[in-house]
C-alpha angles and dihedrals in degrees: 000000000000120000128219118303111282113246113244099004093172093052096237116184122249095265092046091050093050092047093049091047090054092045090052090052092047089050090060094055121077090208087068108023145038119242113271115281122234090272092052098255121135124206114217101215099179133034119208122249118225118236106200111329098336148036137209130246108182106302093344132092120213122196112235090230089063091053103057090110091067089074095037113100092195091058091048092048091050091051090048092050089054090052096247098110140030129199113254140192113313089005095294114149125253114201114216123220088260090052092051092049097042111121105225095173092212105082092111091052095049104032106062125191107259095211092195 
């Protein structure tokens, strides 16, 4: 009998994990992403802008310091090499089905309850 999915099966580094966790959250919000395509990929059409030291994704708050990978081409390239991300129009990320399903294990540490 198989157990629960193992967190971070692809051994992503800390910045890659944080970035993927944020991209997964963006993919669930219509303000930032298109609905999934037939093949399960999701185009992120808008990246959030920080105000002060944080930004909002739906009901969650993300600290700007946890989101530095969104603007780091090396992080995005590493996620693409692992099959979790594709390059989209105008350089916007497209999460693959594998990227959407990837268990980062850190969502609760990155996506904080907004409370307002």
